[in-house]
Backbone as numpy.savetxt, mean C-alpha at the origin, in Angstrom:
# Nx Ny Nz CAx CAy CAz Cx Cy Cz
-3.46 -10.75 -16.99 -3.14 -10.29 -15.64 -4.32 -9.49 -15.11
-4.56 -9.65 -13.83 -5.64 -8.90 -13.18 -5.05 -7.95 -12.14
-5.58 -6.74 -12.13 -5.19 -5.74 -11.14 -5.85 -6.08 -9.82
-5.06 -6.20 -8.75 -5.59 -6.56 -7.44 -5.21 -5.59 -6.34
-4.37 -4.60 -6.63 -3.98 -3.71 -5.56 -3.03 -2.63 -6.02
-2.51 -1.92 -5.01 -1.60 -0.81 -5.28 -0.71 -0.57 -4.07
0.55 -0.27 -4.35 1.46 0.24 -3.33 1.44 1.75 -3.44
1.17 2.43 -2.34 1.15 3.89 -2.33 2.28 4.36 -1.42
3.22 5.09 -1.98 4.34 5.66 -1.23 3.92 7.05 -0.79
3.92 7.28 0.52 3.48 8.58 1.04 4.57 9.18 1.92
4.48 10.50 2.09 5.42 11.16 2.97 4.86 11.10 4.39
5.67 10.58 5.31 5.28 10.54 6.72 6.54 10.30 7.54
6.76 11.13 8.52 7.94 10.98 9.38 7.80 9.80 10.34
6.58 9.31 10.52 6.32 8.17 11.40 5.50 7.14 10.63
5.19 6.02 11.26 4.31 5.05 10.63 2.94 5.69 10.47
2.46 5.86 9.25 1.23 6.62 9.03 -0.02 5.86 9.48
-0.99 6.61 9.95 -2.28 6.03 10.36 -3.25 6.18 9.19
-3.02 5.37 8.16 -3.86 5.41 6.96 -5.07 4.50 7.16
-6.10 4.64 6.34 -7.28 3.78 6.48 -6.90 2.30 6.34
-7.50 1.46 7.17 -7.24 0.02 7.12 -8.06 -0.65 6.02
-9.19 -0.05 5.66 -10.05 -0.54 4.58 -10.59 0.64 3.81
-10.77 0.42 2.51 -11.35 1.46 1.65 -11.90 0.77 0.42
-13.21 0.78 0.25 -13.83 0.08 -0.88 -13.48 -1.40 -0.83
-12.98 -1.94 -1.93 -12.59 -3.35 -1.99 -11.21 -3.61 -1.36
-10.50 -2.55 -1.01 -9.12 -2.67 -0.57 -8.98 -2.85 0.94
-7.98 -3.64 1.31 -7.58 -3.80 2.71 -6.10 -3.49 2.80
-5.71 -2.71 3.81 -4.30 -2.44 4.06 -3.65 -3.72 4.55
-2.72 -4.25 3.78 -2.06 -5.51 4.13 -0.76 -5.27 4.88
-0.07 -4.19 4.56 1.20 -3.92 5.22 1.66 -2.51 4.95
2.54 -2.06 5.82 3.31 -0.84 5.59 4.76 -1.27 5.73
5.56 -0.87 4.75 6.98 -1.21 4.82 7.81 0.05 4.67
9.04 -0.05 5.14 9.97 1.06 5.06 11.32 0.46 4.73
11.90 0.92 3.63 13.19 0.39 3.16 13.12 -1.12 2.95
11.96 -1.62 2.50 11.80 -3.03 2.20 11.51 -3.92 3.39
11.35 -3.33 4.57 11.10 -4.09 5.79 9.70 -3.79 6.31
8.95 -4.85 6.60 7.58 -4.69 7.12 7.63 -4.03 8.51
6.84 -2.94 8.64 6.75 -2.28 9.95 5.32 -2.30 10.49
4.35 -2.65 9.64 2.95 -2.82 10.05 2.38 -3.97 9.24
1.65 -4.88 9.81 1.42 -4.99 11.25 2.69 -5.41 11.98
2.72 -5.05 13.24 3.90 -5.29 14.07 4.09 -6.75 14.42
5.09 -7.01 15.18 6.01 -6.02 15.75 7.00 -5.54 14.69
7.32 -4.27 14.76 8.28 -3.68 13.82 9.69 -3.88 14.35
10.61 -4.24 13.47 12.00 -4.39 13.89 12.63 -3.02 14.17
13.73 -3.03 14.86 14.48 -1.80 15.14 15.28 -1.43 13.90
14.76 -0.49 13.11 15.48 0.01 11.94 15.34 1.52 11.88
16.26 2.15 11.16 16.15 3.58 10.90 15.13 3.76 9.78
14.11 4.56 10.04 13.03 4.75 9.08 13.30 5.94 8.18
12.96 5.78 6.91 12.94 6.90 5.99 11.54 7.50 6.00
11.38 8.68 5.42 10.07 9.34 5.49 9.20 9.09 4.26
9.42 7.96 3.54 8.57 7.58 2.42 8.13 6.13 2.55
7.29 5.80 3.54 6.84 4.41 3.69 5.92 3.99 2.54
5.88 2.69 2.33 5.01 2.10 1.30 3.81 1.48 1.99
2.61 1.85 1.56 1.37 1.27 2.08 0.80 0.36 1.00
0.69 -0.94 1.33 0.19 -1.90 0.34 -1.28 -2.21 0.60
-2.09 -1.92 -0.41 -3.51 -2.24 -0.38 -3.79 -3.32 -1.40
-4.51 -4.36 -0.98 -4.87 -5.46 -1.86 -6.36 -5.76 -1.77
-6.88 -6.35 -2.83 -8.26 -6.81 -2.89 -8.26 -8.29 -3.24
-9.23 -9.03 -2.69 -9.36 -10.45 -3.02 -9.89 -10.65 -4.44
-10.52 -9.62 -4.98 -11.07 -9.70 -6.33 -10.43 -8.60 -7.20
-10.47 -8.77 -8.50 -9.90 -7.73 -9.37 -10.55 -6.37 -9.15
-9.75 -5.32 -9.35 -10.22 -3.95 -9.19 -9.96 -3.19 -10.49
-10.55 -2.02 -10.58 -10.40 -1.16 -11.76 -9.47 0.01 -11.45
-9.02 0.67 -12.51 -8.22 1.88 -12.32 -9.01 2.93 -11.53
-10.30 3.02 -11.78 -11.14 4.00 -11.08 -11.17 3.71 -9.58
-11.18 2.42 -9.20 -11.16 2.07 -7.78 -9.82 2.41 -7.14
-8.74 2.25 -7.90 -7.42 2.67 -7.41 -7.41 4.19 -7.24
-7.94 4.90 -8.23 -8.01 6.37 -8.14 -8.79 6.80 -6.91
-9.89 6.13 -6.61 -10.71 6.48 -5.44 -9.93 6.25 -4.15
-9.18 5.16 -4.09 -8.36 4.89 -2.90 -7.31 5.99 -2.72
-6.62 6.33 -3.79 -5.61 7.39 -3.71 -6.27 8.71 -3.31
-7.46 8.98 -3.82 -8.20 10.18 -3.43 -8.54 10.20 -1.95
-8.89 9.03 -1.42 -9.18 8.94 0.02 -7.94 9.24 0.84
-6.82 8.67 0.44 -5.55 8.92 1.14 -5.21 10.41 1.10
-5.35 11.01 -0.07 -5.06 12.43 -0.23 -6.00 13.29 0.61
-7.29 12.92 0.63 -8.27 13.72 1.38 -8.02 13.69 2.88
-7.28 12.70 3.34 -6.95 12.63 4.77 -5.66 13.37 5.10
-5.14 14.10 4.13 -3.99 14.97 4.38 -2.63 14.36 4.06
-2.60 13.16 3.52 -1.32 12.54 3.17 -0.88 12.97 1.78
0.43 13.13 1.62 1.02 13.46 0.33 1.69 12.21 -0.21
1.34 11.83 -1.42 1.93 10.63 -2.00 2.91 11.02 -3.09
3.92 10.18 -3.28 4.92 10.46 -4.31 4.85 9.49 -5.47
4.35 8.26 -5.21 4.35 7.24 -6.25 3.30 6.20 -5.93
2.71 5.64 -6.97 1.79 4.51 -6.83 2.23 3.44 -7.80
2.25 2.22 -7.34 2.62 1.08 -8.17 1.48 0.08 -8.16
0.91 -0.19 -9.33 -0.18 -1.16 -9.42 0.36 -2.57 -9.17
-0.49 -3.40 -8.56 -0.11 -4.77 -8.22 -1.01 -5.74 -8.99
-0.38 -6.62 -9.75 -1.10 -7.55 -10.61 -0.90 -8.99 -10.17
-1.90 -9.82 -10.47 -1.83 -11.26 -10.26 -2.09 -11.92 -11.61
-1.23 -12.87 -11.98 -1.38 -13.57 -13.26 -1.42 -15.07 -12.98
-2.49 -15.71 -13.41 -2.66 -17.16 -13.21 -2.46 -17.56 -11.75
-2.98 -16.73 -10.84 -2.91 -17.03 -9.41 -1.57 -16.74 -8.75
-0.62 -16.15 -9.51 0.72 -15.88 -8.99 0.92 -14.36 -8.89
1.34 -13.89 -7.70 1.63 -12.47 -7.52 2.75 -12.05 -8.46
2.55 -10.94 -9.14 3.56 -10.38 -10.03 4.29 -9.23 -9.33
4.35 -9.28 -8.02 5.01 -8.27 -7.21 5.73 -8.97 -6.06
6.74 -8.32 -5.53 7.55 -8.92 -4.47 6.96 -8.66 -3.10
7.36 -9.45 -2.15 6.95 -9.30 -0.75 8.08 -8.64 0.03
7.77 -7.83 1.05 8.83 -7.23 1.87 9.44 -8.28 2.79
10.51 -7.92 3.40 11.22 -8.80 4.34 10.43 -8.97 5.61
């Protein structure tokens, strides 16, 4: 399995304005309660204050690169509660997609 990204759960009362790119990573989506809210259009749902920001890379990444991304998010004033690494095995995503 190859590491290709990370889901970062952060505290934000609104859709957070996190970096769209950082190193090898690109922000692919922000979801809330399993529903994609970025990129839009966002459906009419009640939002919780722990959105998930999914960052992916087209090429494998290292733990250090994930750490640097999380550091960038933190340095911009966001508080994160959880990070989930995203792996690809034999060309198949080993993680689920939001609705």
